[in-house]
Backbone as JSON, one array per atom type, in Angstrom:
{
  "sequence": "MNKKLPKYLLGKYQLLGTVTFSVLFALVFLNLYIPFSDTAWFGLGRSVNFLFTAGFMFLAMLILVVSRIIMYKTQDLFDMTYLHYVLWSLGEVFLICALYAFVTVDIVQPRTPDYFRILVRALPYGMIALVIPYIISGMFIAIVEKNRTIRLMRYQSRTSGKDSPSGSPSSQITFFDNSGALKFSVNSLDLYYIESDDNYINVWYSDKKGALKMYMLRCSLKTVEDSFKGSPLLRCHRKYIVNLSRAKVLRKEKDGYFIDLDSDSVAPIPVSKTYSDSIVGYFSSANSGI",
  "N": [[27.76, 46.54, -66.35], [26.84, 48.55, -64.62], [24.41, 49.32, -65.47], [21.01, 49.65, -64.52], [19.33, 47.62, -61.95], [16.52, 45.83, -63.14], [13.23, 46.02, -61.68], [11.83, 43.82, -61.31], [13.14, 41.68, -60.58], [13.19, 42.36, -57.66], [11.15, 42.24, -56.47], [8.94, 41.29, -54.34], [7.7, 38.57, -53.89], [9.38, 37.32, -55.74], [12.46, 37.57, -54.29], [11.76, 35.76, -51.92], [11.25, 33.21, -53.37], [14.1, 33.01, -55.0], [15.38, 33.39, -52.55], [14.16, 30.55, -51.36], [14.94, 28.55, -53.35], [17.7, 29.01, -53.25], [18.47, 27.76, -50.93], [17.61, 25.43, -51.02], [19.89, 24.31, -52.93], [21.95, 25.03, -52.0], [21.75, 23.32, -49.78], [21.67, 20.4, -51.04], [23.76, 20.66, -52.48], [26.19, 21.13, -50.24], [25.91, 18.92, -48.98], [26.73, 16.93, -50.91], [29.34, 17.54, -51.07], [30.26, 17.13, -48.7], [32.23, 14.56, -48.41], [34.55, 14.79, -49.4], [35.81, 17.04, -47.91], [37.91, 17.92, -45.23], [37.15, 19.1, -43.28], [34.85, 19.42, -42.94], [31.7, 18.99, -41.3], [29.22, 18.48, -41.64], [25.85, 16.81, -40.96], [22.53, 15.3, -41.64], [21.87, 13.15, -40.79], [21.23, 11.07, -38.74], [23.25, 11.14, -37.07], [25.73, 13.21, -34.53], [26.26, 15.83, -35.22], [23.89, 16.8, -36.1], [22.15, 19.05, -35.1], [23.63, 20.62, -34.9], [23.94, 21.08, -37.74], [21.36, 22.05, -38.26], [21.41, 24.1, -36.85], [23.29, 25.81, -37.62], [22.69, 26.22, -40.8], [19.52, 27.45, -40.2], [20.83, 29.47, -39.29], [22.14, 30.79, -41.13], [19.93, 31.08, -43.51], [18.53, 32.72, -42.45], [20.69, 34.9, -42.36], [20.04, 35.39, -45.01], [17.57, 35.43, -45.61], [17.12, 38.22, -44.06], [18.87, 40.15, -45.48], [17.75, 40.3, -47.64], [15.35, 41.56, -47.26], [16.07, 43.63, -46.67], [17.1, 44.71, -48.88], [14.69, 44.87, -50.25], [13.53, 46.68, -48.99], [15.19, 48.81, -49.46], [14.96, 49.58, -51.84], [13.78, 51.67, -53.04], [15.52, 53.44, -52.14], [18.0, 54.39, -53.41], [18.92, 53.8, -56.74], [19.32, 50.44, -57.75], [21.65, 48.94, -59.5], [23.36, 46.56, -61.29], [25.87, 45.97, -60.91], [25.72, 46.81, -57.98], [23.95, 44.55, -56.67], [25.23, 42.46, -57.27], [27.26, 42.67, -55.92], [26.35, 42.94, -53.64], [25.36, 40.35, -53.34], [27.79, 38.85, -52.96], [28.6, 40.28, -50.93], [26.54, 38.79, -49.04], [27.67, 36.06, -49.1], [30.05, 35.94, -48.29], [29.39, 36.81, -45.18], [28.37, 34.33, -44.82], [30.15, 32.26, -44.92], [32.2, 33.36, -43.06], [30.59, 32.78, -40.78], [30.62, 30.57, -41.1], [33.29, 29.5, -40.94], [33.87, 30.32, -38.3], [31.8, 28.3, -36.81], [32.98, 26.06, -37.43], [35.57, 25.83, -36.67], [34.34, 26.25, -33.83], [33.37, 23.97, -33.41], [34.77, 21.74, -34.7], [37.25, 22.47, -32.81], [40.53, 22.4, -33.54], [43.87, 22.17, -32.64], [45.89, 24.37, -33.25], [43.59, 27.19, -33.95], [42.43, 28.27, -37.28], [40.88, 30.35, -38.31], [41.22, 31.72, -40.36], [42.25, 30.3, -42.94], [39.79, 28.51, -42.95], [38.11, 29.89, -43.84], [38.9, 31.16, -46.25], [38.79, 28.63, -47.72], [36.24, 27.75, -47.33], [35.24, 29.86, -48.95], [35.32, 29.27, -51.99], [32.95, 27.18, -52.2], [30.95, 28.43, -50.92], [30.6, 30.21, -52.81], [30.07, 28.5, -55.05], [27.46, 27.08, -53.98], [25.99, 29.3, -53.34], [25.65, 31.57, -55.48], [25.21, 30.11, -58.28], [22.4, 29.16, -57.91], [21.62, 31.79, -57.26], [22.05, 33.06, -59.77], [20.56, 31.43, -61.44], [17.58, 31.44, -60.86], [17.49, 33.93, -61.22], [17.89, 33.75, -64.14], [15.59, 32.56, -64.8], [13.36, 33.88, -63.96], [13.44, 36.67, -65.43], [13.21, 35.42, -67.74], [10.26, 34.17, -67.84], [9.13, 37.06, -67.18], [10.0, 38.35, -69.52], [8.29, 36.52, -70.91], [5.47, 37.19, -70.32], [5.53, 39.86, -71.23], [5.75, 39.95, -74.17], [3.64, 38.67, -74.66], [1.56, 40.56, -73.67], [2.49, 42.59, -75.48], [1.68, 41.73, -78.08], [-0.96, 41.58, -77.79], [-1.71, 44.6, -77.25], [-0.75, 44.93, -79.9], [-2.71, 44.5, -81.81], [-5.05, 45.85, -80.35], [-4.78, 48.28, -80.62], [-5.22, 51.88, -81.11], [-4.49, 52.51, -83.64], [-4.88, 50.54, -85.4], [-8.15, 50.56, -85.63], [-10.99, 50.98, -87.73], [-12.17, 53.31, -88.08], [-10.59, 55.07, -87.15], [-10.68, 56.12, -84.83], [-9.02, 57.77, -81.94], [-9.93, 56.6, -79.81], [-9.4, 53.26, -78.08], [-9.55, 49.56, -77.13], [-8.2, 48.42, -73.86], [-6.52, 46.1, -72.47], [-5.85, 43.8, -69.71], [-3.88, 41.06, -69.03], [-3.38, 38.53, -66.48], [-0.46, 37.17, -64.76], [-0.64, 34.81, -65.38], [-1.25, 34.63, -67.62], [-4.08, 34.87, -67.83], [-6.94, 36.61, -69.49], [-7.82, 39.18, -67.48], [-9.0, 41.62, -67.72], [-10.71, 44.16, -69.65], [-10.91, 47.33, -70.54], [-12.07, 50.7, -71.74], [-9.84, 53.16, -73.44], [-10.4, 55.65, -73.16], [-11.52, 55.92, -70.32], [-10.05, 55.28, -68.75], [-7.96, 55.92, -66.14], [-5.14, 55.93, -64.46], [-2.95, 53.55, -63.42], [-1.71, 51.67, -60.81], [0.48, 50.31, -58.39], [1.41, 47.47, -56.71], [3.22, 46.09, -54.97], [3.21, 42.93, -55.94], [1.0, 42.84, -57.92], [-1.36, 45.37, -59.56], [-3.6, 47.74, -59.72], [-5.91, 49.04, -61.67], [-7.21, 51.9, -62.56], [-10.46, 53.35, -62.86], [-13.12, 55.07, -64.25], [-16.78, 54.38, -64.43], [-19.77, 53.4, -66.14], [-22.02, 55.48, -65.05], [-19.45, 57.1, -64.19], [-18.22, 57.09, -62.27], [-15.41, 56.3, -60.08], [-13.3, 53.66, -60.06], [-11.87, 50.77, -58.94], [-9.91, 48.25, -60.26], [-8.29, 45.05, -59.18], [-5.37, 43.38, -60.43], [-3.05, 40.29, -60.78], [-0.23, 41.52, -61.69], [2.93, 42.65, -63.12], [4.2, 46.41, -62.74], [6.02, 46.78, -64.49], [5.85, 44.89, -66.47], [3.12, 46.33, -67.57], [4.41, 48.72, -68.48], [6.26, 48.12, -70.16], [4.54, 47.14, -72.35], [2.86, 48.94, -73.44], [4.14, 51.24, -74.51], [4.64, 53.85, -76.56], [2.03, 54.83, -76.39], [-0.61, 56.83, -74.92], [-0.09, 55.95, -72.2], [2.18, 56.37, -69.67], [5.15, 55.82, -67.99], [5.4, 57.73, -64.74], [6.47, 57.25, -62.2], [7.87, 55.36, -59.8], [5.42, 54.11, -58.98], [3.24, 54.67, -60.46], [1.48, 54.41, -63.57], [0.41, 56.82, -65.45], [-2.47, 57.57, -67.53], [-2.16, 59.75, -69.77], [-3.61, 61.18, -71.82], [-5.61, 61.66, -70.13], [-5.27, 63.51, -68.77], [-4.92, 67.0, -67.31], [-3.55, 69.01, -66.45], [-0.15, 69.9, -66.16], [1.88, 70.46, -63.33], [4.52, 72.21, -61.63], [6.2, 71.95, -58.62], [7.6, 72.32, -55.32], [8.32, 70.27, -54.5], [8.65, 68.77, -56.55], [7.32, 67.53, -59.69], [3.72, 67.53, -60.22], [1.03, 65.69, -61.91], [-2.25, 66.29, -62.99], [-5.51, 65.01, -63.2], [-8.42, 65.08, -65.52], [-10.64, 64.62, -63.37], [-12.2, 65.07, -60.31], [-12.14, 63.52, -58.28], [-9.7, 62.12, -58.81], [-6.58, 62.23, -56.67], [-3.73, 63.88, -57.22], [-1.49, 62.9, -59.3], [1.94, 61.75, -58.7], [5.31, 63.19, -60.14], [8.4, 61.48, -60.86], [11.81, 62.24, -60.12], [13.03, 60.36, -62.09], [11.65, 59.35, -64.47], [10.64, 62.39, -64.99], [12.02, 64.02, -67.33], [10.36, 62.44, -69.73], [7.87, 62.56, -69.32], [7.42, 65.38, -69.05], [8.35, 66.09, -71.66], [6.59, 64.62, -73.29], [4.35, 66.42, -73.1], [5.5, 68.76, -73.88], [5.43, 68.39, -76.82], [2.98, 67.61, -77.07], [2.07, 70.11, -77.1], [3.32, 71.65, -78.78], [2.47, 70.54, -80.9], [-0.06, 71.66, -81.26]],
  "CA": [[27.81, 46.45, -64.74], [26.49, 49.83, -64.12], [23.29, 49.43, -65.97], [19.65, 49.92, -63.84], [18.35, 46.63, -62.52], [14.95, 45.52, -63.49], [12.72, 46.14, -60.67], [11.01, 42.31, -61.24], [14.23, 41.08, -59.65], [13.71, 42.74, -56.54], [9.72, 41.91, -56.24], [8.51, 40.54, -52.9], [8.2, 37.08, -54.25], [10.88, 37.0, -56.6], [13.15, 37.6, -53.72], [10.95, 35.18, -51.1], [11.45, 32.66, -54.27], [15.21, 33.32, -54.69], [15.86, 32.49, -51.19], [13.78, 29.35, -51.05], [15.95, 27.87, -53.93], [19.46, 29.12, -52.58], [18.66, 27.61, -49.59], [17.35, 23.66, -51.03], [20.62, 23.71, -53.64], [22.79, 25.07, -51.11], [21.8, 21.78, -48.7], [21.8, 19.3, -51.3], [25.21, 20.91, -52.88], [26.91, 20.83, -49.43], [26.01, 17.48, -48.56], [27.44, 16.31, -51.97], [30.74, 18.38, -50.72], [31.14, 16.52, -47.11], [32.99, 13.1, -48.28], [35.71, 15.79, -50.06], [36.25, 18.09, -46.93], [38.51, 17.87, -43.96], [36.59, 20.11, -42.15], [32.94, 19.48, -42.65], [30.88, 18.63, -40.38], [27.39, 18.74, -41.31], [25.14, 15.61, -40.85], [21.1, 15.31, -41.59], [20.99, 11.55, -40.57], [21.43, 10.49, -37.25], [24.64, 12.09, -36.55], [25.38, 13.59, -33.46], [25.94, 17.03, -35.56], [22.51, 17.2, -36.9], [21.7, 20.06, -34.26], [25.11, 22.17, -35.34], [23.65, 21.19, -39.12], [20.12, 22.49, -38.26], [21.0, 25.4, -36.03], [23.6, 26.38, -39.47], [21.46, 25.76, -41.8], [18.96, 28.03, -40.09], [21.43, 31.04, -39.37], [22.46, 30.72, -42.85], [18.77, 31.27, -44.39], [18.35, 34.11, -41.43], [21.18, 35.97, -43.12], [19.51, 35.72, -46.16], [16.2, 36.41, -45.55], [17.07, 39.61, -43.12], [19.45, 40.66, -46.33], [16.88, 40.44, -48.8], [14.1, 42.1, -46.67], [16.83, 45.23, -46.51], [17.1, 44.82, -50.16], [13.67, 44.98, -50.75], [12.97, 47.64, -48.46], [15.79, 50.05, -49.39], [15.21, 49.94, -53.28], [13.33, 52.93, -53.45], [16.28, 55.01, -51.67], [18.37, 54.47, -54.57], [18.82, 52.45, -57.95], [19.78, 49.43, -57.83], [22.78, 48.38, -60.43], [23.91, 44.98, -61.59], [26.99, 45.53, -60.0], [25.61, 46.74, -56.59], [23.48, 43.5, -56.72], [26.75, 41.11, -57.64], [28.55, 42.78, -54.37], [25.09, 42.82, -52.58], [25.1, 39.21, -53.15], [28.93, 38.54, -52.74], [28.45, 39.51, -49.36], [26.09, 37.28, -48.29], [28.1, 34.99, -49.49], [31.27, 36.35, -47.54], [29.04, 36.09, -43.81], [27.76, 32.83, -44.64], [31.28, 31.7, -45.27], [32.48, 33.52, -41.6], [29.85, 32.24, -40.09], [31.1, 28.33, -41.66], [34.72, 29.15, -40.22], [33.59, 30.36, -36.85], [31.54, 27.73, -35.98], [33.64, 25.07, -37.85], [36.46, 25.85, -35.45], [34.0, 25.56, -32.42], [33.08, 22.49, -33.38], [36.14, 20.39, -34.88], [38.2, 22.27, -32.01], [42.14, 22.39, -33.59], [45.05, 22.75, -31.16], [45.63, 25.77, -33.53], [42.67, 27.2, -34.83], [42.79, 29.08, -37.79], [39.77, 30.87, -38.99], [41.72, 32.26, -42.26], [42.1, 29.4, -43.48], [39.17, 27.86, -43.12], [37.67, 30.85, -44.42], [39.03, 30.7, -47.62], [38.66, 27.34, -48.41], [34.96, 27.86, -47.42], [34.71, 30.69, -50.01], [34.35, 28.74, -53.08], [32.11, 26.5, -51.86], [29.84, 29.76, -50.7], [30.13, 30.8, -54.01], [28.94, 27.57, -55.75], [26.36, 26.69, -53.25], [24.94, 30.33, -53.67], [25.65, 31.93, -56.45], [24.53, 29.24, -59.03], [21.26, 29.47, -57.6], [21.11, 33.36, -58.09], [22.13, 33.3, -61.39], [19.05, 30.02, -62.24], [16.73, 32.54, -60.43], [17.56, 35.23, -62.1], [17.68, 33.99, -65.59], [14.51, 32.11, -64.47], [12.44, 35.34, -63.69], [13.88, 37.1, -66.4], [12.29, 34.7, -68.89], [9.36, 34.49, -67.25], [8.86, 38.33, -67.37], [10.02, 38.58, -71.07], [7.22, 36.18, -71.86], [4.56, 38.03, -70.11], [5.57, 41.12, -72.11], [5.68, 39.66, -75.22], [2.39, 38.5, -75.43], [0.69, 41.89, -73.41], [2.69, 43.38, -76.39], [1.1, 41.06, -78.99], [-2.19, 41.92, -78.03], [-1.79, 45.61, -77.41], [-0.7, 45.92, -81.3], [-4.24, 43.99, -82.51], [-5.89, 46.46, -80.12], [-4.55, 49.61, -80.64], [-5.97, 52.66, -81.94], [-3.79, 52.72, -84.92], [-5.86, 49.47, -86.24], [-9.4, 51.07, -85.34], [-11.35, 51.56, -88.53], [-12.83, 54.84, -88.18], [-9.09, 56.05, -86.79], [-10.68, 56.91, -83.39], [-8.04, 57.42, -80.87], [-10.14, 55.52, -78.61], [-8.84, 52.25, -78.11], [-9.8, 48.85, -75.7], [-7.13, 48.21, -73.28], [-6.75, 44.76, -72.17], [-4.65, 43.09, -68.81], [-3.87, 39.91, -68.92], [-2.86, 38.3, -65.02], [0.71, 36.58, -64.53], [-0.74, 33.73, -65.82], [-1.53, 34.78, -69.35], [-5.35, 34.94, -68.55], [-7.35, 37.77, -69.5], [-8.95, 39.21, -66.71], [-9.82, 43.15, -67.46], [-10.28, 45.1, -70.69], [-11.26, 48.92, -70.16], [-11.73, 51.45, -73.13], [-8.6, 53.84, -73.25], [-10.52, 57.28, -72.84], [-12.11, 55.26, -68.97], [-8.66, 54.62, -67.83], [-7.13, 57.05, -65.04], [-3.85, 55.67, -63.74], [-2.55, 52.42, -63.21], [-0.9, 52.11, -59.52], [1.69, 49.37, -58.26], [0.61, 47.23, -55.11], [3.76, 44.89, -54.8], [3.11, 41.98, -57.48], [-0.14, 43.57, -58.12], [-2.23, 46.63, -60.06], [-4.53, 48.51, -59.51], [-6.33, 49.85, -62.7], [-8.08, 52.96, -61.68], [-11.21, 53.63, -64.11], [-14.33, 55.43, -64.31], [-17.34, 53.28, -64.68], [-20.78, 54.28, -67.15], [-21.91, 56.78, -64.14], [-18.73, 58.35, -64.17], [-17.87, 56.85, -60.4], [-14.41, 56.0, -59.78], [-13.72, 52.34, -59.56], [-10.72, 50.0, -58.92], [-9.7, 46.53, -60.44], [-6.41, 44.93, -58.96], [-4.63, 42.07, -60.74], [-1.88, 40.28, -60.05], [0.72, 41.5, -62.64], [3.92, 43.61, -62.45], [3.79, 47.2, -63.8], [6.83, 46.76, -65.4], [4.91, 44.63, -67.79], [2.1, 47.13, -68.27], [5.0, 49.84, -69.13], [6.85, 47.65, -71.72], [3.5, 46.93, -73.19], [1.99, 50.37, -73.67], [4.94, 51.81, -75.01], [4.24, 54.47, -77.77], [0.5, 55.15, -76.14], [-0.34, 58.0, -73.79], [0.16, 55.25, -71.17], [3.39, 56.68, -69.14], [5.48, 55.57, -66.68], [5.79, 58.61, -64.27], [6.69, 57.03, -60.96], [7.92, 54.07, -59.11], [4.04, 53.31, -57.83], [1.76, 54.8, -61.29], [1.83, 54.96, -64.85], [-0.84, 57.98, -65.7], [-3.07, 57.61, -69.11], [-1.9, 61.39, -70.03], [-4.9, 61.42, -72.62], [-6.97, 62.26, -69.19], [-4.85, 64.8, -68.03], [-5.5, 68.45, -67.57], [-2.57, 69.81, -65.97], [0.91, 68.93, -65.14], [2.21, 71.61, -62.64], [6.03, 72.14, -61.07], [5.55, 72.49, -57.0], [8.89, 72.32, -54.83], [8.49, 68.15, -54.16], [8.71, 68.07, -58.32], [6.14, 67.6, -60.95], [2.26, 66.62, -60.36], [0.17, 65.78, -63.31], [-3.71, 66.68, -62.09], [-6.25, 64.53, -63.96], [-9.63, 65.37, -65.3], [-11.27, 64.37, -62.28], [-11.65, 65.93, -59.02], [-11.96, 62.18, -57.68], [-8.19, 61.7, -58.31], [-5.53, 62.92, -56.47], [-2.55, 64.48, -58.46], [0.15, 62.02, -59.21], [3.24, 62.78, -58.9], [6.4, 62.87, -61.14], [9.44, 60.96, -60.45], [12.82, 62.61, -61.13], [13.31, 59.56, -63.05], [10.5, 60.18, -65.12], [10.06, 63.9, -65.69], [12.07, 64.53, -68.57], [9.82, 61.68, -70.41], [6.58, 63.6, -69.41], [7.77, 67.05, -69.85], [8.78, 66.01, -73.45], [5.34, 64.45, -73.7], [3.53, 67.6, -73.12], [5.85, 69.93, -74.57], [5.36, 67.63, -78.32], [1.71, 67.89, -77.31], [1.59, 71.73, -76.63], [3.84, 71.74, -80.0], [1.62, 69.85, -81.94], [-1.61, 72.45, -81.19]],
  "C": [[26.81, 47.36, -64.24], [24.61, 50.18, -64.44], [21.9, 49.21, -64.82], [19.1, 48.26, -63.62], [16.73, 46.38, -62.44], [14.33, 45.44, -62.33], [11.72, 44.73, -60.49], [11.74, 41.17, -60.39], [14.14, 41.28, -58.13], [12.17, 42.61, -56.19], [9.89, 41.03, -54.7], [8.72, 38.85, -53.3], [9.14, 36.51, -55.1], [12.08, 36.43, -55.85], [13.54, 36.52, -53.09], [11.63, 33.69, -52.15], [13.11, 31.9, -54.53], [16.22, 32.84, -53.86], [15.43, 30.91, -50.97], [14.95, 28.39, -51.74], [17.01, 27.65, -53.62], [19.02, 28.15, -51.63], [18.53, 25.69, -50.24], [18.57, 23.4, -51.77], [21.51, 23.83, -52.65], [22.88, 23.77, -50.25], [22.03, 21.06, -49.36], [23.68, 19.49, -51.67], [26.28, 19.95, -51.74], [26.87, 19.37, -48.72], [26.79, 16.36, -49.77], [29.1, 16.49, -51.61], [31.29, 17.56, -49.66], [32.16, 15.28, -47.34], [34.36, 13.73, -48.83], [36.15, 16.64, -49.06], [36.7, 17.15, -45.89], [37.96, 18.08, -42.93], [35.26, 20.23, -41.9], [32.46, 18.48, -41.5], [29.75, 18.28, -40.21], [27.15, 17.03, -41.21], [23.62, 16.3, -40.59], [20.84, 14.29, -40.94], [21.15, 11.55, -38.85], [22.52, 10.66, -36.71], [24.41, 12.97, -35.36], [25.61, 15.14, -33.86], [24.64, 17.85, -36.26], [22.2, 18.25, -36.37], [22.58, 21.23, -34.76], [24.45, 22.07, -36.64], [22.37, 22.39, -39.37], [20.22, 24.17, -37.9], [21.76, 26.09, -37.43], [22.9, 27.05, -40.13], [20.23, 27.09, -41.23], [19.3, 29.54, -40.17], [21.8, 31.85, -40.78], [21.23, 31.88, -43.77], [18.22, 32.29, -43.69], [18.95, 35.07, -42.36], [20.48, 36.13, -44.18], [18.02, 36.07, -46.58], [16.59, 38.11, -45.43], [17.74, 40.53, -44.65], [18.66, 41.06, -47.87], [15.59, 41.45, -48.29], [14.79, 43.56, -46.81], [16.76, 45.21, -48.0], [16.03, 45.35, -50.53], [13.22, 46.73, -50.33], [13.6, 49.11, -49.11], [16.19, 50.65, -51.01], [15.06, 50.74, -53.97], [14.3, 54.39, -53.07], [16.94, 55.22, -52.65], [18.14, 53.42, -55.96], [19.63, 51.86, -58.33], [20.73, 48.78, -59.13], [23.03, 46.51, -60.2], [25.07, 44.83, -60.67], [26.58, 45.85, -58.41], [24.85, 45.53, -56.42], [24.21, 42.81, -56.97], [27.09, 41.51, -55.97], [27.68, 42.67, -53.28], [25.07, 40.75, -52.14], [26.25, 38.1, -52.51], [29.62, 38.42, -51.03], [28.1, 39.09, -48.54], [26.92, 36.18, -48.41], [29.39, 34.52, -48.74], [30.4, 35.96, -45.7], [29.05, 35.01, -43.68], [29.27, 32.19, -44.13], [32.22, 32.2, -43.82], [31.95, 32.71, -41.17], [29.96, 30.47, -40.46], [32.33, 28.55, -40.12], [34.25, 29.02, -38.76], [33.05, 29.17, -36.25], [32.66, 26.27, -36.22], [34.64, 24.72, -36.7], [36.26, 25.53, -33.36], [33.63, 24.58, -31.91], [34.16, 21.35, -33.5], [37.15, 21.04, -33.72], [39.84, 22.33, -32.0], [42.3, 22.52, -32.57], [44.95, 24.01, -31.78], [44.62, 26.49, -34.47], [43.21, 28.46, -35.38], [41.76, 29.45, -38.8], [39.95, 31.14, -40.85], [41.54, 31.44, -43.48], [40.93, 28.35, -43.85], [37.37, 28.93, -44.06], [37.91, 30.58, -45.66], [39.19, 29.7, -48.49], [37.13, 27.05, -48.51], [34.26, 28.96, -48.36], [34.24, 29.94, -51.27], [33.39, 27.75, -53.42], [31.0, 27.14, -52.01], [29.57, 30.01, -51.88], [29.74, 29.88, -55.05], [27.49, 27.23, -55.38], [25.69, 27.86, -53.66], [24.89, 31.2, -54.83], [25.26, 31.21, -57.81], [23.18, 29.04, -59.01], [20.39, 30.92, -58.42], [21.16, 33.03, -59.36], [20.96, 32.43, -61.72], [18.12, 31.18, -61.92], [16.47, 33.17, -61.19], [17.49, 34.86, -63.5], [16.22, 33.16, -65.24], [13.27, 33.01, -64.63], [12.47, 36.36, -64.99], [13.21, 36.77, -67.55], [10.61, 35.18, -68.76], [8.56, 36.06, -67.71], [8.79, 38.77, -68.77], [8.71, 37.48, -71.94], [5.84, 36.63, -71.69], [4.29, 38.82, -70.97], [5.13, 41.05, -73.36], [4.27, 39.62, -75.87], [1.54, 39.88, -74.83], [1.39, 42.7, -75.09], [2.13, 43.1, -77.7], [-0.31, 41.58, -79.07], [-2.44, 43.2, -78.08], [-1.4, 46.28, -78.95], [-1.87, 44.84, -81.84], [-5.32, 44.96, -81.74], [-6.08, 47.98, -79.98], [-5.18, 50.6, -81.72], [-5.77, 52.79, -83.14], [-4.6, 51.67, -86.03], [-7.8, 49.99, -86.41], [-9.72, 51.56, -87.36], [-11.53, 53.06, -89.1], [-11.63, 55.86, -87.56], [-9.5, 56.66, -85.45], [-9.8, 56.77, -82.17], [-8.39, 56.81, -79.82], [-9.66, 54.18, -78.62], [-9.2, 51.2, -77.3], [-8.22, 48.31, -75.45], [-7.17, 46.94, -72.45], [-5.78, 44.53, -71.55], [-4.52, 41.77, -68.88], [-3.01, 39.94, -67.23], [-1.33, 37.32, -65.34], [0.49, 35.09, -64.98], [-1.17, 32.97, -67.06], [-3.47, 34.53, -69.05], [-5.67, 36.21, -68.55], [-8.17, 38.02, -68.43], [-10.12, 41.16, -66.6], [-9.67, 43.86, -68.96], [-11.39, 46.76, -70.18], [-11.06, 49.63, -71.44], [-10.73, 52.62, -72.31], [-9.25, 55.58, -72.79], [-11.6, 56.99, -70.71], [-11.04, 55.52, -68.12], [-8.07, 56.02, -67.11], [-5.78, 56.91, -65.31], [-3.75, 54.08, -63.71], [-1.36, 52.54, -61.52], [-0.54, 50.46, -59.18], [1.22, 49.67, -56.93], [1.94, 46.09, -54.99], [3.94, 44.03, -56.08], [1.99, 42.1, -58.15], [-0.54, 44.57, -58.71], [-2.93, 46.27, -59.58], [-5.12, 49.12, -60.63], [-7.08, 50.8, -61.48], [-9.05, 53.61, -62.86], [-12.59, 54.49, -64.01], [-15.45, 54.26, -65.19], [-18.77, 54.17, -65.7], [-21.48, 54.95, -66.39], [-20.77, 57.72, -64.16], [-18.02, 58.24, -62.99], [-16.36, 56.76, -60.49], [-14.27, 54.88, -59.2], [-12.12, 51.9, -59.75], [-10.5, 48.61, -59.37], [-8.29, 46.22, -60.05], [-6.75, 43.18, -59.19], [-3.82, 41.83, -60.51], [-1.0, 40.38, -61.63], [1.34, 42.64, -62.46], [3.48, 45.12, -63.36], [5.05, 47.45, -64.31], [6.46, 46.16, -66.43], [4.51, 45.82, -68.49], [3.52, 48.37, -68.85], [5.59, 49.33, -70.21], [5.77, 47.34, -72.69], [2.59, 47.94, -74.31], [2.71, 50.97, -74.13], [4.45, 52.26, -76.69], [2.41, 54.96, -77.63], [0.62, 55.88, -74.95], [-0.49, 57.45, -72.21], [1.92, 55.59, -70.78], [3.45, 56.58, -67.83], [5.77, 56.88, -65.98], [6.04, 58.89, -62.61], [6.75, 55.83, -60.52], [6.37, 53.07, -59.21], [3.16, 53.39, -59.24], [2.84, 54.99, -63.07], [0.05, 55.46, -65.38], [-1.35, 57.71, -67.17], [-2.93, 59.51, -69.12], [-2.94, 61.83, -71.47], [-5.91, 62.02, -71.49], [-5.86, 63.39, -68.3], [-4.9, 66.02, -68.35], [-4.29, 69.18, -67.1], [-1.09, 69.25, -65.49], [1.92, 70.66, -64.36], [3.77, 71.26, -61.91], [5.51, 73.02, -59.81], [6.98, 72.5, -56.45], [9.03, 71.22, -54.62], [8.72, 68.0, -55.53], [7.48, 68.3, -58.65], [5.02, 66.79, -60.24], [1.59, 67.18, -61.3], [-1.44, 65.93, -62.47], [-4.56, 66.16, -63.51], [-7.4, 64.99, -63.96], [-10.9, 64.87, -64.34], [-11.2, 64.79, -61.19], [-11.59, 64.73, -58.14], [-10.48, 62.08, -57.28], [-7.32, 62.46, -57.9], [-4.52, 62.76, -57.3], [-1.39, 63.58, -57.99], [0.87, 62.6, -59.32], [4.42, 62.4, -59.56], [7.69, 62.7, -60.0], [10.79, 61.8, -61.1], [13.15, 61.81, -62.58], [12.79, 59.38, -64.48], [10.12, 61.35, -65.76], [10.39, 63.92, -66.91], [10.81, 63.39, -69.58], [8.32, 62.54, -70.52], [6.59, 64.73, -69.48], [7.79, 66.94, -71.24], [7.31, 65.6, -73.57], [4.24, 65.35, -73.81], [4.12, 68.74, -73.63], [5.85, 69.51, -76.52], [3.63, 68.09, -78.41], [1.44, 69.29, -77.55], [1.89, 71.86, -78.01], [2.87, 71.71, -81.5], [-0.18, 70.81, -82.05], [-2.03, 73.19, -81.9]]
}
């Protein structure tokens, strides 16, 4: 449970898809649950409670959206683990069930309002209505991401410099988008670094004239990282993968390590603490082999 949560589960569109699917799942489940509850007041037809139902669903969805926006915005402040994600999700369930308890008492208006009893009865149904779609969404996203990684890793193994008849360290690096379509191919010696931009990546490279160019495609940085393990393309920051064969200097500053590439057009690439050991290890092994 203390294992770090994969970043692809915290992407903007992944979180949006999880919320959308969860709301639709909960809507269907709660309508099936109504006949078996003595406190349910939902109604989506011509029921007099339609406005209350619509209002409650809107507030519940608003809670989920705000919660997931906060999750997305704060993911860089700390490394979210599976335990953090589970506790966060349970907190969302509790808030929505607490809202349901207060709205139920206000609508049903029993002689002796018992918020706690209604809350306790609502929690299991809230768990079913939200936790199940969370699990399904997470499994679906993980399977899609794994398939993308496997596809890229297979292609990388065919284009690796190790398979080159001449034994040249140069190789052709090819990128696919999320649909599996081949989008961009560049010689490894022309590639500088890859930058994350939400669910897109920006590939920075030099053209035939030596000018710095950028190509954008829909793909996650995590997929690229997993696909090119063992190559000079190393993750050095949550936003960057750098081609260390183009690295000129690794320097330690007050704010941490920075990598200078062999082009004046490229700004220094920061190295975060999470990846500093692997980057320093790469340079140490390269120097020891000289």
